[in-house]
N, C-alpha and C positions, 0 to 999 in steps of 0.2 A: 706822415704819409708822403712818400716820394711821388713826384709827378710821373706820369707815364705817357705813352704815345696817345694821340687823339683816338677816341672811340671809333673803330672802323665798322663798316657795314658787314654783317655776317650773312653771306648769300647761302641759299640752299645747296647742299652737297649730298643729295639723296644717295644712300648706299644700301643696296639690296640685302647685303649680309647683315647689316645693323638692323634693318627693318625686320628681317626674318627672326633674328634673335629677340628683338623687342616683342614680336607677336607671341613668342613662346613664354617670355618672362612676364608678360602683362598680368595674367591672373594672379601670379605670386605677388606682384607689386601692389595690386589693388587690395588683396587680402591682408598682406603683412604691413604695408606702409600706409595704406589709406583706410584700413578697417572697413572696407566695402566687401560684403560677403555675397551680395546678389544685386542684380540689375534688372529693372522692369522697364519695358519699352511700350509706349502708347502710340498707335498709328504708325507702326513700322512700315505699312504698305506705302505710305507717302514717300519714305526714303527709297524704297524699292523702285517706285515709279520714277523718281528723280534720277536714280542711278541708271535705270533703263534708258532714259532719254539722253543722259550724258554720254553713255557708252555707245549709243547709236548715232552720235554726232548731231543730235537734234537740239541740244542746249549746252550752255556753259553753266556751271553750278557753284554758287557761293553758299556755304553753310554758316549761318549766323546763330551762334549759341550763347545762351545765358552763362554768366561767369560768377556764380556765388562763391566758388572755392578754388583753391589751387589744385584740387583733385579732378576738376572738370575735364582737362585735356585727356587724362587717362581713361575716364569714362567714355568720352567721345571716341577714343581709339577702340575701346571694347565694342561700342556700338557699330563702328565701321568694319573693324577687322574680324569680329566674331559673330555678333548678332545679325548684321546684314549679310555676311557670307553664309551663315547657317540658313537664313531665310531664302537666300538665292538658290542654295542647293535644293531646298525643299520644293521650290517652284521650278526647278530645272533650268535655272539661268546659267549661262556660260560666260560670265564676265571676264574680260581680258583688257587690261591687267586686273589682277585681284584688287578688291576694294581697298582703297587707302585714301588719304587726304593730305594736302600740304597746308601750311598755316603760317599766320603772322604771330610773332611773339615779341614781348617787350625786350629791348636791347639791354635793359638793366638786369634781366634774370641771370645771365652768366656772371654778373658782378657780385650778386649776393648768394647765388646758388653754387658758383664755382665754374671754372672753365670746362670741366668735364661735362657739365650739363649743357653748356653752349655747344660743345662738340657733338653731343648726342642730338640736340635739337636740329642742328644743321644736317646730320646724317639721316634724320627722319624726314627731311624735306622742308624744314622750317626756314622762315625768312625773318630776320630781325628788323625791328623798326623803333626809332626813337620818337616817343610820343610828344615830346615837348618842343619839337621844331618841325619844319617842313623837310622830311627825310626823303629827298628825291630818289636816291638809289633804292630805298625800300619800296617806295610807291611804284617806281618803274618796274621793279621785279615782280611785285604783287600783281600789277596790271598785266604783265606778260604771262604769269602763271595762270591767272584767271582766263585770259584769252586763249592760250595755247597749251597749257599744262596738261599732262596725262591724267591728272587727278583733280577732283574738286578742291576748292580753297576754303579753309575754315578761318573765321575771324570772330572775335568777341566784341560786339558793338559797344558794350559798356566801357571797354578800354582797360578795365582792371577789376579785380574781385571786390565785392562789397560786403562779404561775410553774412549776407542775409539770404536764407533759403526762399523767403516769401516776399521779398521786395526787390524790384528792379531799379537799378540806377538809371539816370537819364542817359539815353544813348548818344554816342558821338556820331557825327554825320559821315564818318569815313566809310562805313560799310555801304551806305546808299550811294555815296559818291563813286566808290570803286565799281559798283554794279552799273551805274549810269555810264561811266567811262567805257566799260567793256561793251555794253549794249550799243553805244555810239561807235566804237571801233568795229563791231560786227556789221553794223549797218553801212559804214563807210567802205568796208571791204566787200560788201554785198554777199556776206556769208549767211547761210540759212539758219544757223543756230539762234535760239532764243536765249536771253540772259535771265536766269532764274535764281532767286534767293529762297532758301529753305530755312525757316526759323526752327530752332531746336531749344526746347526748355530742358534745363538740368537743375535738379534739386535732390535733397537727401532726406531720408527719415530713418529713425532708429529702428533696428530690427526687433528690439525687446525693450525691457524696462531700463531706461537710462537715468531715472530720477536719483538713485543713490550716488552715481558718479557725478551728476550735476551738483548735488548738495555737497559732495566732498570737495569739488573744485571751488564752489562758493565759499566754503569754510577756509580753504587755503588763501583765497584772495582777501577774505575778511581779515585773517591774521596778518597778512602782509600790509594791510591798510591800517592796522591798529584798532580794528573793530572787534568786539566780543563775538565769539561764534556761538551759535545755538543749534547744534546738530540735533535733528529729530529722528526718532525711530522710524517714522513713516512720513517722508517729506510731503508737505501740503503745498500745492502750487500757489495758493494765496499768500501763505506765510513766506514762501520762497521769494515771491515777487516783492514783498515789502523789504526783505533783506537785500535783494538785488538792487532795488531802488536806493536803499541806504548806502550800499557799497558804491554805486555810481556817484551819489552825492558826496560821499566822503572823499573819493578820488578827485572829484572836481574841486572840492574845497582845498585840498592839499595843493593842487596845481595852481589854483588862483593865488594862494599864499606864496607859492614859489615864484611866480612871475611878478607879483606885486612887490615882494620884499627883495628878491635877488636881481630883478631886471628893472625895477622901479616903473612898472607899468601901471596904468590907471585902471585898476580893477577894484570892485567893491570889497570892503572888508569881509572876511569870511565869518560865518556864523557857525556856532557849534552844531554838529550833526545831532539829530534827535536820537535819544537812546532807543534801543530796540523795543523796549516796553512801550514807549510812546508811539513808535512807528506802528506797532501792532494795532493801535486804535484808529489808524487811518481808515477812511471809508471809501466806497466806490465813488461817491460824489466828489471827494477831494482829489482823486487821482488825476483827472484831466488838468486841474489847476497846477498840481505839483509837477506833472510832466511838462507843462508849458513853461513853468519857471525854470525847470532843469534845462530845457532846450535853449532858453534865452541865455542862461549863464554859460552853457556849453558853447553856444555860438560866439559869445563875447570872448571866451577863453581861446578858442581856435583862431579867431581873428588876431588876438594878441600874439599867439605863438607864431603864426605866419608872418606877422609884421616884423618880428624879430629877425627872421631870415631875409625877408624882402629888403629891409633896410641895409643889411650887411652886404647884399648882392646887388643893390641899386636896381631892384625890380619894382615896377609900378604894380600895385594891387589891382588886377583887372580880371573879371570873370568870376565864376563860382569857385568854391574851395578846391574842387578836384582839378580844374584847369590851372589854378594858381599853383597847386602842388607840382604839377607837371612842368610848368615853366620854371619853377625854382629848381627842380631836379635837373633840368637841362642846363640851367645857368651854372649849377654846381659842377656838373660833368664837364662843362667847358673849362672850368678852373682846374678840376682834378686831373683831367686827361688832356694833356697838351704836349706839344713838342718840347723836348728838353732845352732850356736856355743854354747859350753857348759857354758861359763861364761858371766856375764853381760858386761864386758869390750870388750870381743871378739864380742858379739852381737852388741854393739855400733859401733865398727869399721866396722862390716859387713853392718850395716844400713847406715853408711856414704858412704861406697862404693856403695851401692845400689842406694842411692840418686844421687850420681855423675853419675852412669851408666845411670839412667833414663834420666838425663839431656842431656847426650851425645847422647842418642838414638834419641833425637829430630832432630839432623842433618840428620840422616839416614831417618827419616820419611819425612823430607823436600825433600830429593832426590826422594823418592817414589812418592810424589805428583807432583814434577816439571819435572820429567824425560820424561814424555810423551808429553810435550808441544812442538809443532813445528808449524812454520808458513806455511809450504807447505801443511799440512793436510787440512787447510781451503782454501788455495789459489787454490789448484787443483780442488776443488768442494765446492764452498761457499754456502752450504745448511744450513738450520736451524739446522739440526742434528750435522753437523760438527762444526758449531759455538758454539752450546751448549756444545759439548764434550770438546772443548778447554777452553771455559769460565769456566766451572765447575772445570777443573783441576787447573786453576788459582785461583779459589775460594778456592779449597782445600789447595793450598799453602799459600794463605793469612790467612786462618783460622788457620793453624798450627803456622804461625808467630805470630798471634794475641792471641794465646792460647785458641782458641775456639774449639768446638767439630766438627771435620770434618765429623762426621756422621749425621749432621743436614743439609745436602745439600739442597739448594732451589730447588723446582720443577718449571719448566718453562712452564708447560702446560700438558694437558692430552696426553697420548701416546698410540700407538698401539705396541704390542710386535710382532715381526716377528720371527717365528721359522721355519727353513728349515731342513728337514731330508736328509742326504746324503746317498750314496750307502754303504751298509754294507761291511765291510772288513773282509774276512775270513782269520784267522791267521793259521789255522791248515795246509793248503798246504805249508806254508812258514817255517815250522819247520826244514826242511832239511837245508835251508840257515842259520837258527838260530844255528843249531848244528855245522855248519862249522865255522861260525864267528859271535858270539853273538853280539858283539858291533856293527859291521857293519849292521847286520840285524835289530837291534833296531833303529839305525840311519836312515836306509832306510825307515822303516815303519813310523817313526816319521815324516820324510819329506813327505811321501805320505799322512799322516793324515793332515799335515800342508796345503798341496795343496787342499785337499778336503774341509777343513774348510774355506780356503780363497775363494774357488769357491762358497761357500754358502752365502757369503756376498753380499747383494743387494745394488746397488748404491743409494744414496739419491738424492733429488732434481728432476729436470726434467727427468734425466736419469732413476730414479726409477719409475716415472709415466709411461714412455714408456715401461719399463721392465714389469710392472704389467699388462699392456694391451696386452702383447704378451705371456702370460703364457700358457703352454701346457695343453692339455686335462683336463676336469673338474675333472676326477677321481684322478689326481695327486695333487690337492690342495683343500683346503676348504676355503670358504669365511670367512672374518673377523667376529668373534663372540664376542658379548659384554660380558664382564666379569660378571659371576654370573647368566647367563641365562641358565636354565635347571639344573636338578639334576646331580650329579656326577656319579650315577650308579642306 
């Protein structure tokens, strides 16, 4: 892998023509590329009120959205471009400019998705940010967009996808800090606008019966792991759970053996996985113990994999697994993307180092894929959605081991996107606390935002059906709308 120029900041280059074309193509993209056939919005009136205040010059607006999937930004675009615009027309609003949003995105996306995606994100008003370091150019631009931009700014406080429809990762403090900076800037300039953060929940449910596709994917992963498959004419969630647990344990055992034997790491000797017939005798009472044992082994393995990269890059292991992965990614980028050395021999040595660094980075990517796998997530609510979340994380891990593109995830059936708008958080009244103790105020608001976003998660399965039949007043929600029906404005 040859060295390249250092990674540069990609500023927003909003292009009205690209935006107009993207508005037209969005329904096709959601249906064909994301398998999302309908979108349901809860409490849309909260977004309408926030947009009214933003366009009237009464507030600056930060949209803080959950990020379980790479499909979330497209769903957010449908919410703003089409659902909000449609509701505005119904209410007689004359919003100018037309509803849109600018956003922060990970600088690594154009590296794995390709430069065309980077070009598109810039033309839609996106601002790149490197998460593993203090990216002053990105923060300065984001702060300016939030303070004076013509559109609201959208950020994902989790920092990255976690692959779970019904679990929220620990939020990073960046969203709260950005909002406090803007509230402080407004106060210093004696401007009348309030600083407002609107939490947005995003998740997905299958539109029909996805159990056959779930079982087919499970069979595929079992075969690739060397397990005997047991396809059933009528998939049973309890039996599927036992097979899913056996698959995760098998993959964990193989990876423990790999790191112990190939990298001479201190991991316990692997034990043979229980045959499927024995696994079928497992009881509800033994499941928590088995899940705890799996979690402990998984944690030990992930620590081992990260240590392999940290030692090679001379990085101290500090923080949780997510923050350690980001620091490693940044250190690797600093090696991979640097100014070309002056002589051919120096360039050759730099190229060898870049090749070795790219290989080492594979261990960190493995951790990113495998870290969210847990047996209790499915056990506590064995719904289609939770099975699919865990299976796809295991698919990601196998894809990385097999050298395949993890961006080509299988689709397990048509889905409905669920978007829930939370209560707006006004930051301006909190400035006094911020001035007294900035770190504590940011931590407190981050925790409040975490609670709000968690409250927006709807349970799947039977509990979800009961929840949807007891929703409040018709004005607080809108029925599921098929993607692509009706003009955007």
